[in-house]
N, C-alpha and C positions, 0 to 999 in steps of 0.2 A: 383340264384347271390349267391357268397359266400361275407361274413362279417370278413374284416381283421383290427382286433384292436393291436397295436404293442403298448409298453412301454418300458422304459430305454434310455440310452445314458446318457448326460452327459460330463463334463469336467474331462479328466484324463491326468496324466504326461506320457509322453513316457515312453514305457516297461511295463506300468502296464494292467489289463487285463478290459473288457467288456462284459457284457452278456446283448443283445437287445431279448425282448420278441415278440413273434407274435402268436394270438389266431386268428383261422379262424372257423369259423361256417356258418352254414347254407347246408351243406352237409351231407345228411341224409343215403349218403351210406359209407363216409368217405374214399372216395378215393381223396386225392388232393395232387398237389404238392404245395410246396413253395420255392419261392427264394428272395435273398437281394439283393437290388441296392443302389447304393449311388452317388450319385452328390457333386464331391468336388470341391474345390476354384481353382484346377488347371486345370480344364476341361474348355473350351473355351465356352464361353455364346450360350446356344440354343442346347450344345451337348448332345447326348444321356446317360439317367442314366447306368453307369459302375455295369456289374455285378460283385457280391462278391462270392455266393456261390448258390447253389440250392439242393435241396433234392425231388427226385419223391416219388409218393405215394407207388411204392416198397422199399424205404430206400436207392437206391443208390442216391451217392452226387456227386458232382463237384462243383470245387474252380477255382477263378481266380487265375493264378500263384503268382499276388503280395501278397496274403494272406494264401496259401497254407501251411500246416505246421505250422500253427500258429492259425488257425480258426477251430471252430466245428460247424457244423448246425445240426437241429433237425427241427422235424416240429412245435415246440415250440418256439426256439430261437435260435441265433446267438452268438456263443461263441468266443471273440477275445483276442487273448493273445499277448505279446509283441507289444503293440500299437505302431505305428510311427506317427509322426507329417503328414505324408502322408496319414494316414487312418483319418485325419481330414475331415467333409462333412455330409450331411442330408443322412440318410439311411432309404430305404424303406423296408418293408415286402411286396410281394405278392404274391397272391394264383391264379392259374387255376385248374377246377373241371376234371382232368385227369393226366396219369401218364406221366410226361414231366420233361424234365432236361436241355433245353436251356436256357442258359440267356442272353435272347434278351427281353426288356421290352415290346415290344407290343404284345407278347403273352401272358401278363396274364392281367386277364381284371379286377379280383380284389385287391387295392392296400390298405395298411394302410397308417395313416398320416403323417406319416415320424418322424425320431427322431434325434436329434444334437447330432455330436460326435466331443468332441473337444480335440485335444492330444495338448501338449505342449512341447515343449523338454527342 
């Protein structure tokens, strides 16, 4: 089982940048994929976490339309620029021990503890 520890987050003004870090351990071969998800106040209670971005073990990336063009993912971090109030939420890093790029929470068995991001206008 992979272990995931994340850090970063906090309160920022709209238009600012933020970097969330994700450290994945427990992979002897180094082959794992990482994705970021968020739970936002706009979502209905009980809704599934929303996929933000993913990077597979071969370096391929995918981004949600709402963050594409202002977000960069690596296996170690998620960099978000030009933050908007609608980016508010709890961000979680997740990992899976295979080459994977789908942003479906149930397909990732290992999760970080979550980081709060608050964006004020």
